[in-house]
BABARO-472192 format. One record per residue: residue number from 1; y, x, z of N, C-alpha, C, O in turn. Coordinates in nm, 2 decimals, decimal comma, m for minus. Example, Ala and Ser with C-alpha at 12.3 -4.5 7.8 and 13.67 -1.06 7.14 Angstrom:
// residues 2
+-----+--------+--------+--------+--------+--------+--------+--------+--------+--------+--------+--------+--------+
:  nr :    n.v :    n.u :    n.w :   ca.v :   ca.u :   ca.w :    c.v :    c.u :    c.w :    o.v :    o.u :    o.w :
+-----+--------+--------+--------+--------+--------+--------+--------+--------+--------+--------+--------+--------+
:   1 :  m0,57 :   1,32 :   0,78 :  m0,45 :   1,23 :   0,78 :  m0,33 :   1,32 :   0,78 :  m0,33 :   1,42 :   0,85 :
:   2 :  m0,22 :   1,28 :   0,71 :  m0,11 :   1,37 :   0,71 :   0,00 :   1,29 :   0,79 :   0,11 :   1,34 :   0,80 :
+-----+--------+--------+--------+--------+--------+--------+--------+--------+--------+--------+--------+--------+
This chain:
// residues 75
+-----+--------+--------+--------+--------+--------+--------+--------+--------+--------+--------+--------+--------+
:  nr :    n.v :    n.u :    n.w :   ca.v :   ca.u :   ca.w :    c.v :    c.u :    c.w :    o.v :    o.u :    o.w :
+-----+--------+--------+--------+--------+--------+--------+--------+--------+--------+--------+--------+--------+
:   1 :  m2,85 : m10,22 :   7,82 :  m2,97 : m10,23 :   7,89 :  m2,95 : m10,18 :   8,03 :  m2,91 : m10,06 :   8,05 :
:   2 :  m2,98 : m10,26 :   8,14 :  m2,97 : m10,22 :   8,27 :  m3,10 : m10,21 :   8,34 :  m3,20 : m10,28 :   8,30 :
:   3 :  m3,11 : m10,13 :   8,45 :  m3,23 : m10,12 :   8,52 :  m3,24 : m10,23 :   8,63 :  m3,14 : m10,25 :   8,70 :
:   4 :  m3,36 : m10,30 :   8,64 :  m3,38 : m10,40 :   8,74 :  m3,42 : m10,33 :   8,87 :  m3,53 : m10,28 :   8,88 :
:   5 :  m3,32 : m10,32 :   8,96 :  m3,34 : m10,24 :   9,08 :  m3,45 : m10,29 :   9,17 :  m3,53 : m10,22 :   9,23 :
:   6 :  m3,46 : m10,42 :   9,18 :  m3,57 : m10,48 :   9,27 :  m3,71 : m10,45 :   9,21 :  m3,80 : m10,42 :   9,29 :
:   7 :  m3,72 : m10,46 :   9,08 :  m3,85 : m10,43 :   9,02 :  m3,88 : m10,29 :   9,03 :  m4,00 : m10,25 :   9,04 :
:   8 :  m3,78 : m10,20 :   9,02 :  m3,79 : m10,06 :   9,03 :  m3,85 : m10,02 :   9,17 :  m3,93 :  m9,94 :   9,19 :
:   9 :  m3,79 : m10,08 :   9,27 :  m3,83 : m10,06 :   9,41 :  m3,98 : m10,11 :   9,43 :  m4,06 : m10,04 :   9,50 :
:  10 :  m4,01 : m10,22 :   9,37 :  m4,15 : m10,27 :   9,38 :  m4,25 : m10,17 :   9,31 :  m4,36 : m10,15 :   9,36 :
:  11 :  m4,21 : m10,12 :   9,20 :  m4,29 : m10,02 :   9,13 :  m4,31 :  m9,89 :   9,21 :  m4,42 :  m9,83 :   9,21 :
:  12 :  m4,20 :  m9,84 :   9,27 :  m4,21 :  m9,72 :   9,35 :  m4,31 :  m9,75 :   9,47 :  m4,38 :  m9,66 :   9,51 :
:  13 :  m4,30 :  m9,87 :   9,53 :  m4,39 :  m9,90 :   9,64 :  m4,53 :  m9,90 :   9,60 :  m4,62 :  m9,85 :   9,67 :
:  14 :  m4,56 :  m9,96 :   9,48 :  m4,69 :  m9,96 :   9,43 :  m4,74 :  m9,82 :   9,40 :  m4,86 :  m9,79 :   9,42 :
:  15 :  m4,66 :  m9,73 :   9,35 :  m4,70 :  m9,59 :   9,33 :  m4,73 :  m9,52 :   9,46 :  m4,81 :  m9,43 :   9,47 :
:  16 :  m4,65 :  m9,56 :   9,57 :  m4,68 :  m9,50 :   9,70 :  m4,82 :  m9,55 :   9,75 :  m4,90 :  m9,47 :   9,80 :
:  17 :  m4,85 :  m9,67 :   9,73 :  m4,99 :  m9,72 :   9,76 :  m5,09 :  m9,65 :   9,68 :  m5,20 :  m9,62 :   9,73 :
:  18 :  m5,06 :  m9,62 :   9,55 :  m5,16 :  m9,55 :   9,47 :  m5,18 :  m9,41 :   9,52 :  m5,29 :  m9,36 :   9,52 :
:  19 :  m5,07 :  m9,35 :   9,56 :  m5,09 :  m9,21 :   9,62 :  m5,17 :  m9,21 :   9,74 :  m5,26 :  m9,12 :   9,76 :
:  20 :  m5,16 :  m9,31 :   9,83 :  m5,24 :  m9,32 :   9,95 :  m5,39 :  m9,34 :   9,91 :  m5,48 :  m9,28 :   9,97 :
:  21 :  m5,41 :  m9,43 :   9,81 :  m5,55 :  m9,46 :   9,77 :  m5,61 :  m9,33 :   9,70 :  m5,73 :  m9,31 :   9,71 :
:  22 :  m5,53 :  m9,26 :   9,63 :  m5,58 :  m9,14 :   9,56 :  m5,63 :  m9,03 :   9,66 :  m5,71 :  m8,95 :   9,63 :
:  23 :  m5,57 :  m9,03 :   9,78 :  m5,62 :  m8,94 :   9,88 :  m5,73 :  m9,00 :   9,97 :  m5,82 :  m8,93 :  10,01 :
:  24 :  m5,73 :  m9,13 :   9,99 :  m5,82 :  m9,19 :  10,08 :  m5,96 :  m9,20 :  10,01 :  m6,06 :  m9,17 :  10,08 :
:  25 :  m5,97 :  m9,24 :   9,89 :  m6,09 :  m9,27 :   9,82 :  m6,18 :  m9,14 :   9,81 :  m6,30 :  m9,15 :   9,85 :
:  26 :  m6,13 :  m9,02 :   9,77 :  m6,22 :  m8,91 :   9,77 :  m6,27 :  m8,86 :   9,91 :  m6,38 :  m8,81 :   9,93 :
:  27 :  m6,19 :  m8,89 :  10,01 :  m6,23 :  m8,85 :  10,15 :  m6,34 :  m8,94 :  10,19 :  m6,44 :  m8,89 :  10,25 :
:  28 :  m6,33 :  m9,07 :  10,16 :  m6,44 :  m9,16 :  10,20 :  m6,57 :  m9,13 :  10,12 :  m6,68 :  m9,13 :  10,18 :
:  29 :  m6,55 :  m9,10 :   9,99 :  m6,67 :  m9,07 :   9,91 :  m6,73 :  m8,94 :   9,96 :  m6,86 :  m8,93 :   9,96 :
:  30 :  m6,65 :  m8,84 :  10,00 :  m6,71 :  m8,72 :  10,05 :  m6,79 :  m8,74 :  10,18 :  m6,89 :  m8,68 :  10,19 :
:  31 :  m6,73 :  m8,82 :  10,26 :  m6,80 :  m8,85 :  10,39 :  m6,93 :  m8,92 :  10,36 :  m7,03 :  m8,90 :  10,43 :
:  32 :  m6,93 :  m9,01 :  10,26 :  m7,06 :  m9,08 :  10,23 :  m7,16 :  m8,98 :  10,18 :  m7,28 :  m8,99 :  10,22 :
:  33 :  m7,13 :  m8,90 :  10,09 :  m7,22 :  m8,80 :  10,03 :  m7,27 :  m8,70 :  10,13 :  m7,38 :  m8,64 :  10,12 :
:  34 :  m7,18 :  m8,67 :  10,23 :  m7,21 :  m8,57 :  10,33 :  m7,32 :  m8,62 :  10,43 :  m7,40 :  m8,55 :  10,48 :
:  35 :  m7,32 :  m8,75 :  10,45 :  m7,41 :  m8,81 :  10,55 :  m7,51 :  m8,91 :  10,48 :  m7,51 :  m9,03 :  10,51 :
:  36 :  m7,59 :  m8,86 :  10,38 :  m7,67 :  m8,95 :  10,31 :  m7,79 :  m9,00 :  10,39 :  m7,85 :  m9,10 :  10,35 :
:  37 :  m7,83 :  m8,94 :  10,50 :  m7,94 :  m8,99 :  10,58 :  m7,89 :  m9,09 :  10,69 :  m7,97 :  m9,14 :  10,76 :
:  38 :  m7,76 :  m9,11 :  10,69 :  m7,71 :  m9,20 :  10,79 :  m7,73 :  m9,35 :  10,75 :  m7,73 :  m9,38 :  10,63 :
:  39 :  m7,75 :  m9,44 :  10,84 :  m7,77 :  m9,58 :  10,80 :  m7,65 :  m9,65 :  10,73 :  m7,66 :  m9,74 :  10,66 :
:  40 :  m7,53 :  m9,60 :  10,76 :  m7,41 :  m9,65 :  10,70 :  m7,37 :  m9,59 :  10,56 :  m7,26 :  m9,60 :  10,51 :
:  41 :  m7,47 :  m9,51 :  10,51 :  m7,44 :  m9,44 :  10,38 :  m7,40 :  m9,53 :  10,27 :  m7,29 :  m9,51 :  10,21 :
:  42 :  m7,48 :  m9,63 :  10,25 :  m7,45 :  m9,72 :  10,13 :  m7,32 :  m9,80 :  10,15 :  m7,24 :  m9,81 :  10,05 :
:  43 :  m7,29 :  m9,86 :  10,27 :  m7,16 :  m9,94 :  10,28 :  m7,04 :  m9,84 :  10,26 :  m6,94 :  m9,88 :  10,20 :
:  44 :  m7,05 :  m9,72 :  10,31 :  m6,94 :  m9,63 :  10,30 :  m6,92 :  m9,58 :  10,16 :  m6,81 :  m9,57 :  10,11 :
:  45 :  m7,03 :  m9,56 :  10,09 :  m7,03 :  m9,53 :   9,95 :  m6,97 :  m9,64 :   9,86 :  m6,89 :  m9,61 :   9,77 :
:  46 :  m7,01 :  m9,76 :   9,89 :  m6,95 :  m9,88 :   9,82 :  m6,80 :  m9,89 :   9,85 :  m6,72 :  m9,91 :   9,76 :
:  47 :  m6,76 :  m9,87 :   9,97 :  m6,62 :  m9,88 :  10,01 :  m6,54 :  m9,77 :   9,94 :  m6,43 :  m9,79 :   9,89 :
:  48 :  m6,59 :  m9,65 :   9,93 :  m6,53 :  m9,54 :   9,86 :  m6,51 :  m9,57 :   9,71 :  m6,41 :  m9,54 :   9,65 :
:  49 :  m6,62 :  m9,63 :   9,65 :  m6,61 :  m9,66 :   9,51 :  m6,50 :  m9,77 :   9,48 :  m6,43 :  m9,76 :   9,38 :
:  50 :  m6,50 :  m9,87 :   9,57 :  m6,40 :  m9,97 :   9,56 :  m6,26 :  m9,91 :   9,57 :  m6,16 :  m9,95 :   9,50 :
:  51 :  m6,24 :  m9,82 :   9,67 :  m6,11 :  m9,76 :   9,69 :  m6,07 :  m9,68 :   9,56 :  m5,95 :  m9,67 :   9,52 :
:  52 :  m6,17 :  m9,61 :   9,50 :  m6,14 :  m9,53 :   9,38 :  m6,10 :  m9,62 :   9,27 :  m6,00 :  m9,59 :   9,19 :
:  53 :  m6,17 :  m9,73 :   9,25 :  m6,13 :  m9,82 :   9,14 :  m6,00 :  m9,88 :   9,17 :  m5,92 :  m9,90 :   9,07 :
:  54 :  m5,97 :  m9,91 :   9,29 :  m5,84 :  m9,97 :   9,33 :  m5,73 :  m9,87 :   9,30 :  m5,62 :  m9,91 :   9,26 :
:  55 :  m5,75 :  m9,74 :   9,32 :  m5,65 :  m9,64 :   9,30 :  m5,61 :  m9,63 :   9,15 :  m5,50 :  m9,62 :   9,12 :
:  56 :  m5,71 :  m9,64 :   9,07 :  m5,69 :  m9,63 :   8,92 :  m5,62 :  m9,76 :   8,88 :  m5,52 :  m9,75 :   8,80 :
:  57 :  m5,66 :  m9,88 :   8,92 :  m5,60 : m10,00 :   8,89 :  m5,45 : m10,01 :   8,94 :  m5,37 : m10,05 :   8,86 :
:  58 :  m5,43 :  m9,97 :   9,06 :  m5,30 :  m9,98 :   9,12 :  m5,21 :  m9,88 :   9,05 :  m5,09 :  m9,90 :   9,03 :
:  59 :  m5,26 :  m9,76 :   9,00 :  m5,18 :  m9,67 :   8,93 :  m5,13 :  m9,72 :   8,80 :  m5,01 :  m9,71 :   8,76 :
:  60 :  m5,22 :  m9,79 :   8,72 :  m5,18 :  m9,85 :   8,60 :  m5,08 :  m9,96 :   8,62 :  m4,98 :  m9,98 :   8,55 :
:  61 :  m5,10 : m10,04 :   8,72 :  m5,02 : m10,16 :   8,75 :  m4,88 : m10,11 :   8,80 :  m4,78 : m10,17 :   8,76 :
:  62 :  m4,88 : m10,00 :   8,88 :  m4,75 :  m9,94 :   8,92 :  m4,67 :  m9,88 :   8,81 :  m4,55 :  m9,90 :   8,80 :
:  63 :  m4,74 :  m9,81 :   8,72 :  m4,67 :  m9,75 :   8,60 :  m4,61 :  m9,86 :   8,51 :  m4,50 :  m9,85 :   8,46 :
:  64 :  m4,69 :  m9,97 :   8,49 :  m4,64 : m10,08 :   8,41 :  m4,52 : m10,15 :   8,47 :  m4,43 : m10,19 :   8,40 :
:  65 :  m4,52 : m10,16 :   8,61 :  m4,40 : m10,22 :   8,67 :  m4,28 : m10,13 :   8,66 :  m4,17 : m10,18 :   8,63 :
:  66 :  m4,30 : m10,00 :   8,67 :  m4,19 :  m9,91 :   8,65 :  m4,13 :  m9,91 :   8,51 :  m4,01 :  m9,91 :   8,49 :
:  67 :  m4,22 :  m9,92 :   8,41 :  m4,18 :  m9,92 :   8,27 :  m4,10 : m10,05 :   8,25 :  m4,00 : m10,05 :   8,18 :
:  68 :  m4,15 : m10,16 :   8,30 :  m4,08 : m10,29 :   8,28 :  m3,95 : m10,29 :   8,35 :  m3,85 : m10,35 :   8,30 :
:  69 :  m3,94 : m10,22 :   8,47 :  m3,81 : m10,22 :   8,53 :  m3,71 : m10,13 :   8,46 :  m3,59 : m10,16 :   8,45 :
:  70 :  m3,75 : m10,03 :   8,39 :  m3,66 :  m9,94 :   8,32 :  m3,63 :  m9,98 :   8,18 :  m3,51 :  m9,96 :   8,14 :
:  71 :  m3,72 : m10,05 :   8,11 :  m3,70 : m10,07 :   7,97 :  m3,70 : m10,22 :   7,93 :  m3,68 : m10,25 :   7,81 :
:  72 :  m3,72 : m10,31 :   8,02 :  m3,72 : m10,45 :   7,98 :  m3,58 : m10,50 :   7,96 :  m3,49 : m10,46 :   8,03 :
:  73 :  m3,57 : m10,61 :   7,88 :  m3,44 : m10,67 :   7,86 :  m3,41 : m10,77 :   7,97 :  m3,50 : m10,83 :   8,02 :
:  74 :  m3,29 : m10,79 :   8,01 :  m3,26 : m10,89 :   8,11 :  m3,28 : m11,03 :   8,06 :  m3,27 : m11,05 :   7,94 :
:  75 :  m3,31 : m11,12 :   8,15 :  m3,34 : m11,26 :   8,11 :  m3,22 : m11,34 :   8,09 :  m3,23 : m11,46 :   8,06 :
+-----+--------+--------+--------+--------+--------+--------+--------+--------+--------+--------+--------+--------+
């Protein structure tokens, strides 16, 4: 069994995007809750929620890609 290096690199890139989203989403949500009386409160809150959901989804997708690169059989 050999490691698929291209798929491994793709998985590492996805995990890097996940890391960026994991830091961005809480900052955006914090800014939304800090400025609740601002007219842009709701759009910023929605954007933060979408970023948080994307971080979780991208994390699962990145881990799945890494596992497939390490343990899948060659075609």
